[in-house]
PAZAPA-4460 file (N, C-alpha, C; in steps of 0.05 Angstrom, whole numbers, plus 32768, in hexadecimal, padded with zeros to 4 digits):
% residues 229
    n_x    n_y    n_z   ca_x   ca_y   ca_z    c_x    c_y    c_z   seq   type   mol
   8A89   8B98   86EA   8A8B   8B83   86E1   8A7E   8B84   86BD     1      M     A
   8A8B   8B7F   86A9   8A7E   8B80   8688   8A66   8B73   8682     2      N     A
   8A58   8B80   866B   8A45   8B74   8665   8A45   8B4A   865E     3      F     A
   8A55   8B4A   8651   8A61   8B33   864F   8A62   8B1E   8669     4      K     A
   8A6D   8B28   867C   8A77   8B1C   8696   8A58   8B19   86AF     5      G     A
   8A4F   8B2C   86A8   8A34   8B32   86B3   8A21   8B13   86AC     6      L     A
   8A24   8B11   8691   8A0D   8AF7   8685   8A19   8ADD   868F     7      I     A
   8A39   8ADD   8688   8A3E   8AC1   869B   8A2F   8AC5   86AC     8      L     A
   8A3C   8AD6   86BF   8A36   8ACD   86E2   8A16   8AC4   86E4     9      A     A
   8A09   8ACB   86D7   89EF   8ACA   86D8   89E2   8AB0   86D1    10      L     A
   89F3   8AAD   86B7   89F3   8A88   86A7   89F1   8A76   86C0    11      A     A
   8A0C   8A7E   86CF   8A1B   8A68   86DD   8A0A   8A6B   86F5    12      A     A
   89FE   8A7E   8700   89E5   8A78   871A   89D0   8A6F   8712    13      G     A
   89CA   8A76   86F6   89B6   8A6B   86F3   89B7   8A48   86F6    14      L     A
   89D0   8A41   86E4   89D6   8A26   86E1   89DD   8A15   8704    15      S     A
   89DE   8A21   8718   89E9   8A1B   8733   89CD   8A19   8743    16      I     A
   89C0   8A27   8739   89A7   8A28   8748   8993   8A19   8741    17      S     A
   8988   8A0A   8723   897A   89FA   871A   898B   89DC   871F    18      T     A
   89A6   89DA   8727   89BA   89C0   8734   89A1   89B7   874D    19      A     A
   89AC   89D1   875D   89B2   89CD   8775   8999   89C7   877D    20      A     A
   8975   89CC   876B   8960   89BF   877D   895C   89AB   8769    21      Q     A
   896A   899C   8758   895E   8989   8746   895A   8976   875B    22      A     A
   8953   895B   874F   894B   8935   876C   8938   892D   875D    23      G     A
   893F   891F   8767   892C   8908   8760   8915   88F3   8775    24      V     A
   88FE   88ED   8775   88F2   88DE   8784   88EC   88C1   8774    25      T     A
   88F5   88AE   8794   88E8   8895   8795   88D0   8891   8792    26      V     A
   88C6   887E   8783   88A6   8871   8780   889B   885A   878D    27      H     A
   8896   8853   87A1   8887   8831   879B   8866   8828   87A1    28      N     A
   885F   8838   878D   884B   8838   878B   8841   884C   8771    29      S     A
   8828   883F   875C   8829   8852   8746   8821   8864   874D    30      D     A
   882F   8878   873D   8826   889F   8741   8825   88A1   8726    31      F     A
   882B   888E   870F   8823   889A   86FF   8807   8891   86E0    32      L     A
   87F8   8883   86F0   87E7   8878   86E4   87E9   886B   86CE    33      G     A
   87CC   8872   86BC   87E0   886B   86A2   87E0   888A   868E    34      A     A
   87F1   8897   869F   87FE   88B1   8691   880F   88A7   8680    35      T     A
   8815   88BE   8661   8834   88B4   8659   8835   8899   8647    36      G     A
   884B   8894   8642   8853   8880   862D   8856   885E   863F    37      N     A
   8852   8850   8631   8849   8836   8640   885C   8821   862B    38      S     A
   8867   8809   8639   886D   87F5   8631   8867   87D8   8643    39      N     A
   885A   87CE   8639   8849   87B7   864D   8857   8795   863A    40      G     A
   886E   879F   8623   887A   878A   8617   8863   876F   8609    41      F     A
   8846   877D   8603   8832   876F   85FB   8836   8762   85E1    42      E     A
   884B   8779   85D0   884C   8771   85AF   885E   8758   85AD    43      A     A
   8873   8753   85B7   8881   8742   85B6   8876   8724   85AF    44      I     A
   8886   8716   859D   8877   8704   8585   8876   86E6   859A    45      G     A
   8890   86E1   859F   8895   86D0   85AE   88A4   86C4   85C9    46      G     A
   88AE   86B1   85D6   88B7   86A7   85EA   88CE   86BF   85EB    47      T     A
   88E5   86C0   85E0   88FB   86C6   85E1   8901   86E2   85CE    48      F     A
   890C   86F4   85D1   8912   8709   85C5   8931   8713   85CC    49      Y     A
   8940   8719   85BA   895D   8724   85B9   8957   8740   85C3    50      N     A
   8960   8745   85E3   8960   8760   85F7   8973   8773   85E7    51      G     A
   898A   8761   85E4   8997   877B   85D9   8996   8787   85B7    52      S     A
   8986   8781   85B6   8978   8794   859B   8965   87A1   85A8    53      A     A
   895E   87AE   85B5   894B   87BE   85C1   8929   87AF   85B7    54      G     A
   891C   87BB   85D2   88FE   87B8   85BC   88ED   87D7   85CE    55      Y     A
   88D9   87D9   85B5   88CD   87F8   85B7   88B3   87E7   85B6    56      T     A
   88A1   8800   85CA   8880   87F7   85C3   887A   8813   85E2    57      E     A
   886A   8821   85CE   8856   8830   85DE   886E   884A   85DC    58      G     A
   8888   884A   85CD   8897   8862   85CB   88AD   8860   85E3    59      G     A
   88AA   884E   85F4   88C2   883D   8607   88D0   8832   85FD    60      V     A
   88F2   8836   85F3   88FA   881E   85E8   890D   8810   8606    61      K     A
   8918   87F6   8601   8919   87E8   861C   8932   87DD   8609    62      V     A
   8954   87D7   861B   8960   87C9   860A   896C   87BD   8622    63      Q     A
   8981   87A9   8612   8992   87A2   8631   89B3   8794   8624    64      Y     A
   89B6   87A5   863D   89D7   87AA   8636   89E6   8793   8647    65      V     A
   89F6   8784   863B   8A08   8770   8648   8A15   875C   863E    66      G     A
   8A28   8750   8647   8A3F   8749   8646   8A35   8728   8638    67      L     A
   8A21   8719   863D   8A15   8704   862B   8A04   86FC   863C    68      D     A
   89F5   86EC   8634   89DC   86E3   8632   89C6   86F8   8636    69      L     A
   89C6   8704   861F   89AE   871C   8619   8995   8719   860D    70      T     A
   8991   86F7   8608   8979   86F3   8602   8969   86F4   8614    71      T     A
   8952   86FD   860F   8938   86FF   8627   891E   86F6   861C    72      L     A
   8917   86E7   8639   8902   86D6   8637   88E6   86E7   863D    73      T     A
   88D0   86E4   863A   88BD   86FC   8642   88AA   86E7   8654    74      T     A
   88AF   86E3   866D   888E   86DA   867A   8880   86ED   8676    75      L     A
   886D   86E6   868E   8855   86F2   868F   883F   86F4   86AB    76      N     A
   8852   8701   86B7   8840   8714   86CD   8828   8714   86D2    77      P     A
   8836   8734   86BE   881C   8741   86B3   881E   873E   869B    78      V     A
   8800   873F   868D   87F6   8736   8671   8807   8722   8672    79      G     A
   880D   8724   864B   8811   870D   8639   8837   8711   8641    80      K     A
   8845   8720   864A   8865   871A   8642   8873   8731   865E    81      H     A
   8887   872D   865A   889B   873F   866D   88B8   8744   8662    82      S     A
   88CA   874C   867A   88E6   874D   866D   88F7   8742   8676    83      W     A
   8904   8731   8675   8912   8725   8691   8925   8716   8678    84      T     A
   8942   8717   8683   895D   8707   8677   8953   86E3   8684    85      P     A
   8959   86D6   8664   8954   86B6   8668   8964   86B4   867B    86      A     A
   8957   86A8   869B   896F   869D   86A0   8984   86B0   86B5    87      G     A
   8981   86C9   86B4   8992   86D8   86BB   89A5   86E2   86A8    88      G     A
   89B3   86F6   86AD   89CD   8707   8693   89DC   8712   86A4    89      A     A
   89F1   8723   8696   8A00   872E   86A3   8A09   8746   8695    90      L     A
   89F0   875C   869B   89EA   877A   8695   89DA   8780   869D    91      G     A
   89CB   8799   868F   89B7   87A7   869E   89A0   87B2   868B    92      Y     A
   898C   87B8   8697   8970   87C1   8681   8975   87DD   8673    93      T     A
   8975   87E7   866A   8973   8805   8659   895D   8811   8655    94      K     A
   8954   8827   8665   893A   8833   8659   893B   8847   864F    95      I     A
   892A   8848   863A   8925   8870   8630   890B   8876   8620    96      S     A
   8911   8886   8617   88F1   888E   8601   8903   888D   85E6    97      L     A
   88ED   8879   85D7   88FA   887A   85BE   8907   888E   85AC    98      A     A
   88FE   88AB   85AF   88FF   88B5   85A7   8921   88CD   85B1    99      N     A
   8928   88BF   85C3   893C   88C9   85CE   8939   88E5   85E0   100      G     A
   891A   88EA   85EC   8915   8904   85FA   8913   8900   861A   101      G     A
   8918   8914   8621   8916   890C   863E   88F7   890F   8653   102      D     A
   8900   88FD   865E   88E4   88FA   866F   88DE   8901   8690   103      F     A
   88D3   8910   869C   88D0   8910   86B7   88CA   8900   86C6   104      S     A
   88C5   88E5   86C3   88C1   88D4   86D5   88AE   88B3   86CB   105      A     A
   88BC   88A3   86D4   88B4   8891   86CA   88BD   886C   86DD   106      I     A
   88A0   885C   86D1   8895   8854   86F1   8893   8837   86DD   107      E     A
   889A   881C   86EA   8892   87FD   86E0   888F   87EC   86F5   108      F     A
   888F   87D9   86F1   8889   87B8   86FF   88AD   87AD   8700   109      L     A
   88B0   87A8   8718   88C5   879B   871A   88CB   877E   8728   110      A     A
   88D9   876B   8727   88DC   874F   8734   88FA   873F   872E   111      G     A
   88F8   8726   873D   8914   8724   8738   8906   8706   8731   112      G     A
   891D   86F2   8723   8914   86DD   871B   8924   86C5   8727   113      S     A
   893D   86D2   873C   8943   86BC   8748   892A   86AC   8760   114      N     A
   8933   869C   876A   891A   8685   8777   8927   868F   879E   115      W     A
   893E   86A0   879C   893A   86B3   87C5   892C   86C6   87CB   116      F     A
   8925   86D0   87B4   8910   86E6   87C0   8916   86FB   87CC   117      G     A
   890D   8710   87CA   8922   872E   87DD   8930   873C   87C8   118      N     A
   8938   8737   87AD   8947   8742   87A4   894A   875F   87A2   119      A     A
   8954   8765   878E   8958   8788   8791   895A   8787   8777   120      K     A
   8957   87AA   8777   8950   87B5   875A   8969   87CD   875C   121      L     A
   897E   87C9   8749   898F   87E8   874B   8984   87E9   8736   122      Q     A
   898C   880C   8737   8986   881A   8722   8993   8838   871B   123      Y     A
   8999   8841   870A   89A8   885A   8705   899B   886C   86F3   124      Q     A
   898D   8882   86EB   898A   889E   86E2   89A1   88A9   86D9   125      L     A
   8999   88B0   86C2   89AA   88B8   86AF   89A0   88D4   86A2   126      F     A
   89AB   88EE   8698   89A3   8908   8688   89B6   8912   8678   127      Q     A
   89BA   890D   865F   89D1   891B   8647   89E6   8909   864D   128      D     A
   89E4   88EE   865B   8A02   88DA   865F   8A0A   88E1   867D   129      G     A
   89FF   88F6   868D   8A04   88F6   86A5   89F5   88E6   86BA   130      A     A
   89F7   88DD   86D0   89F4   88CF   86E4   89E3   88E0   86F3   131      L     A
   89CA   88D9   86F1   89BB   88F7   870A   89B9   88E7   8727   132      V     A
   89AD   88CA   8723   89A5   88C2   873F   89A7   88A1   873C   133      F     A
   89B2   889A   8753   89B7   886D   8753   89AC   8874   876C   134      S     A
   89B1   8858   8772   89A5   8845   8780   899B   882D   8785   135      G     A
   8986   8826   8797   897D   8808   879E   895C   8804   87A4   136      F     A
   8953   87EE   879E   8938   87F7   87AC   8933   87CD   87BB   137      V     A
   8937   87CA   87CA   8932   87AF   87DF   8912   87A1   87D5   138      N     A
   8912   878B   87D3   88F5   877D   87DA   88EA   8777   87BB   139      G     A
   8900   876D   87A3   88E6   8767   8793   88E4   874B   8796   140      L     A
   88C6   874A   8796   88BD   872F   8794   88CE   871B   8786   141      G     A
   88C3   8701   8784   88D7   86ED   8774   88B6   86E8   8763   142      N     A
   88BE   86E9   8749   88A3   86E0   8737   889B   86CC   8737   143      I     A
   88A6   86B8   8744   889C   869F   8745   887F   8695   8765   144      A     A
   8889   86AC   8778   887B   86AF   878B   8866   86C7   8796   145      S     A
   8867   86DD   8780   8864   86FF   878B   8863   8704   876C   146      S     A
   8855   871E   8776   8850   8734   8762   8865   874A   875F   147      S     A
   8869   8750   874B   8876   876C   873D   8872   8781   875A   148      L     A
   8887   8788   875A   8883   87A5   8768   8888   87B7   8758   149      K     A
   887C   87CF   8761   8879   87EC   8758   8886   8801   875A   150      T     A
   889E   8804   8749   88AD   8819   8752   88B5   8833   873E   151      I     A
   88AF   8849   8747   88BB   885E   8730   88CC   8875   8736   152      G     A
   88D0   888E   8728   88E9   8898   872B   88DE   88B3   871E   153      F     A
   88D7   88C7   872E   88CF   88E8   8720   88DA   88FB   872B   154      S     A
   88E8   890F   8719   8903   891F   871D   88EF   8934   8727   155      G     A
   88F9   894E   873C   88EC   8967   8744   8901   8973   873A   156      T     A
   88EF   8990   8743   88FC   89A6   873C   8905   89A5   8722   157      D     A
   88F6   89A2   870C   8902   89A7   86FB   8913   8991   86E6   158      G     A
   8921   8976   86FD   8935   8963   86EE   8923   8953   86DD   159      Q     A
   892F   8949   86CB   8927   8937   86B8   8941   8919   86AB   160      L     A
   8939   8908   86A1   8941   88F1   8697   8946   88E9   8680   161      F     A
   8953   88E3   8674   8952   88DF   8656   8956   88B8   864F   162      D     A
   8961   88A9   8670   8964   8887   866C   896D   8879   868C   163      E     A
   8963   886C   868E   8964   8863   86A9   896E   8845   86A7   164      L     A
   8979   8836   86AF   898D   881F   86B1   897D   8810   86D2   165      R     A
   8974   87F8   86C9   8969   87E7   86E1   897D   87C7   86DE   166      V     A
   8980   87B7   86F0   8982   87A2   86F8   897A   879B   8714   167      Q     A
   8986   877B   8713   897C   876D   872D   8992   875C   873D   168      S     A
   89A4   8766   8749   89BC   8754   874C   89BE   8753   876B   169      I     A
   89D4   873E   8772   89D4   873F   8792   89DB   8750   879D   170      S     A
   89F1   8767   8792   89F9   8783   87A3   89E8   8796   87A4   171      G     A
   89F4   87A5   87B5   89DD   87C0   87BA   89EB   87D8   879C   172      A     A
   8A03   87D2   8792   8A06   87DF   8784   8A08   87DB   8764   173      K     A
   89FD   87F4   874F   89F8   87E6   8732   8A10   87E0   872E   174      F     A
   8A19   87C8   871C   8A2C   87BD   8707   8A1D   87B4   86F0   175      N     A
   8A2F   87C7   86E0   8A27   87BE   86C9   8A2A   87A0   86BE   176      K     A
   8A3A   878C   86C9   8A3F   8776   86BF   8A38   876E   86CA   177      Y     A
   8A22   876B   86E9   8A1A   8760   86FD   8A0B   8748   86F5   178      G     A
   8A03   872E   8704   89F0   8718   8700   89D1   8721   8700   179      Y     A
   89C2   8729   86EC   89AD   8730   86EB   899C   8724   86E5   180      D     A
   8983   8721   86F8   896F   8711   86F7   8951   871F   86FD   181      Q     A
   8959   8738   86F2   8939   874F   86EA   8920   8746   86DB   182      L     A
   890D   8750   86E7   88EF   874D   86CE   88E5   876C   86D6   183      I     A
   88DE   876E   86BC   88C8   8785   86B7   88BE   8780   86AE   184      L     A
   88A4   879F   86B0   8886   8790   86A5   887C   87B5   86B0   185      D     A
   8863   87BC   8690   8853   87D1   8690   886F   87EA   869C   186      N     A
   8880   87F6   868F   8893   8808   8692   887E   8820   8680   187      I     A
   8875   8835   8698   8869   884E   8686   8881   8868   8691   188      T     A
   8880   8879   8683   888F   8893   8677   8885   88A2   8673   189      I     A
   8887   88BF   8684   887A   88D7   8686   888C   88EF   8682   190      S     A
   8884   88F3   8663   8896   8909   8661   888C   8926   8666   191      A     A
   88A3   893D   8666   889B   8953   8672   888D   8965   8667   192      P     A
   8878   896F   867B   8868   8979   8665   8869   8993   864B   193      L     A
   8881   8999   8659   8892   89B5   864D   88AD   89BE   8657   194      S     A
   88C7   89AC   864A   88D4   89AF   8656   88E4   89D4   8656   195      S     A
   88D4   89DB   8644   88F0   8A01   864B   88D3   8A0E   8653   196      A     A
   88C4   8A03   8667   88B8   8A1B   8676   88C8   8A14   8691   197      V     A
   88E0   8A32   8699   88F6   8A2C   86B0   88E0   8A31   86CE   198      P     A
   88F3   8A2A   86DE   88DB   8A1E   86FB   88DF   8A40   8709   199      E     A
   88CC   8A42   871E   88D2   8A63   872E   88EC   8A6E   8733   200      P     A
   88F5   8A59   873B   8915   8A69   8744   8922   8A6C   8729   201      A     A
   891A   8A5E   870D   8934   8A6B   86FF   8924   8A85   86F0   202      T     A
   8912   8A84   86ED   88FE   8A9D   86E5   8904   8AB2   86F9   203      W     A
   8906   8AAD   8714   8916   8AC0   872B   8931   8AD4   8724   204      A     A
   8945   8ABE   8715   895C   8ABD   870D   895C   8AD5   86F6   205      M     A
   8950   8ACE   86E2   8941   8AD4   86C9   893F   8AF7   86C9   206      M     A
   892D   8AFA   86D6   8928   8B14   86E0   8936   8B27   86F1   207      I     A
   8945   8B1C   8702   895B   8B29   8709   8975   8B27   86FC   208      I     A
   8971   8B1D   86E7   8982   8B21   86D8   8983   8B39   86BE   209      G     A
   8962   8B37   86B1   8961   8B48   86A1   895B   8B63   86AE   210      F     A
   8958   8B65   86D2   8957   8B81   86D4   8977   8B89   86CF   211      G     A
   8983   8B7A   86DC   89A4   8B84   86DF   89AC   8B88   86C3   212      A     A
   89A9   8B76   86B0   89AF   8B88   8691   8998   8B9C   8688   213      V     A
   898A   8BA0   868B   8976   8BC1   8691   8989   8BD6   869A   214      G     A
   8993   8BD3   86AE   899C   8BE9   86BE   89B5   8BE9   86A9   215      S     A
   89C8   8BE0   86B2   89DF   8BDB   869C   89D9   8BF1   8682   216      M     A
   89C7   8BE4   8674   89CF   8BF4   8657   89B5   8C0E   865F   217      V     A
   89A4   8C1F   866E   89A3   8C2F   8678   89BC   8C42   867E   218      R     A
   89C6   8C37   868D   89E6   8C3F   869D   89F4   8C46   8688   219      T     A
   89F5   8C37   8673   8A0D   8C38   865F   8A02   8C50   8653   220      S     A
   89E6   8C52   8643   89DA   8C6E   8637   89DD   8C84   8647   221      R     A
   89DE   8C7D   865B   89E0   8C9C   8668   89FC   8CA0   865E   222      R     A
   8A0D   8C96   866B   8A2E   8CA1   8663   8A2E   8CA0   8640   223      R     A
   8A25   8C99   8633   8A24   8CA3   861F   8A20   8CC5   8613   224      Q     A
   89FF   8CCA   8625   89FB   8CD8   8622   8A09   8CF6   862A   225      A     A
   8A13   8CEC   863C   8A29   8D04   8652   8A3F   8D08   863A   226      Y     A
   8A52   8CF0   8631   8A5F   8CF6   8622   8A62   8D03   8604   227      A     A
   8A41   8D04   8602   8A41   8D1B   85E1   8A31   8D2F   85E8   228      F     A
   8A28   8D31   8604   8A16   8D4C   860C   8A38   8D6D   8612   229      A     A
***
């Protein structure tokens, strides 16, 4: 194998190793506390807010994406305001860091504005436009009769995200045009301490790769020395 081939093989090995170990943990209790960027919708000035325009607070951007009915009303389950479609909407809420950066964990309070209780939360996590993880959570409380539920996601083995999409619809599968009645509040996002620090498995692959490259260089020098002797 030539030098270029070895480098390509090592790069492929690193990619496979990192992807195979990536994962997501779903949380149903507070695990971030007050650490990170937070958006509690407390700076919204009125009862109604145009959700499709997006709202940023504490470095966290929240935007409603839907076909229609995207005017948002602010109920007050926690503090003065929350985030929910007025009477329901056809779409979902997109959450990200305002600067477009990566984050390693996100936590929020969620509930349903329907009157039947036991609503679901459908979610999709993305990184660089690729779907990383999706699913649903049962048992969201009805805002009229119970408190909001704590839900969160954290990456494991170096997995990062840059976007979360959430909604509350009747089915179990995410539907970007589904009839949504989700209520959100107190969103907290934790950015990675340093996304440039490799994982232990990556370090091992790098060390092996550097050793192999060094061995090839030494062998090449010996051959050149013999050729000129």
